[in-house]
C-alpha positions in Angstrom: -4.6 17.9 -3.1 -3.9 19.6 0.0 -1.9 18.3 2.7 -4.9 17.2 5.1 -6.5 15.5 2.2 -3.3 12.9 2.0 -4.1 9.5 3.4 -1.1 7.2 4.3 -1.5 3.2 3.4 -0.5 1.3 5.6 0.5 -2.3 6.0 -0.5 -4.4 9.2 1.2 -7.9 10.5 -1.1 -9.7 8.4 0.4 -9.6 5.7 1.6 -12.9 3.6 3.9 -11.5 1.2 2.1 -12.1 -1.7 3.5 -9.6 -3.6 0.4 -8.4 -5.5 0.7 -4.6 -4.1 3.9 -4.4 -5.3 3.3 -5.6 -8.6 0.2 -3.3 -8.8 1.8 -0.1 -7.1 5.7 -0.3 -7.1 6.2 3.4 -6.5 4.4 3.1 -3.0 4.8 -0.7 -1.7 8.1 -2.9 -1.5 9.3 -6.0 0.2 11.2 -5.9 3.4 14.0 -8.6 3.7 11.5 -10.9 5.6 9.1 -10.9 2.5 6.7 -8.8 3.8 4.9 -5.9 2.1 5.6 -2.1 3.4 4.7 1.2 1.9 7.4 3.3 1.4 5.5 6.6 0.1 2.1 7.7 0.6 -0.8 8.6 -1.7 -0.4 11.8 -4.4 -2.9 12.2 -7.2 -0.6 10.2 -9.4 -1.0 7.1 -7.4 -4.2 7.7 -5.8 -5.8 4.7 -7.6 -3.0 2.5 -7.7 -3.1 2.4 -4.2 -7.0 1.3 -4.1 -6.4 -1.2 -6.3 -3.3 -2.6 -4.0 -6.0 -2.5 -0.9 -8.4 -4.3 -3.4 -6.2 -6.9 -4.8 -4.7 -7.9 -1.0 -5.9 -11.3 -0.4 -5.8 -10.7 3.4 -6.9 -7.4 3.9 -3.6 -6.3 5.2 -3.6 -2.8 4.1 -5.4 0.5 5.3 -5.0 4.0 5.1 -4.4 4.9 8.8 -6.3 7.6 10.7 
């Protein structure tokens, strides 16, 4: 995967802090001091499917890829 193919996950302000994304992909997602999720890493070949699973599991659709 080249740098041009890298997609960066982003958690927006609608996050409710359910931590599903962290449970699914803790290499990429964590919770901040307010209990809201944020992305700590970008997609690579080893976590791409886990990020997609975390996006699908988010109950408020707060996780997206940055354009």
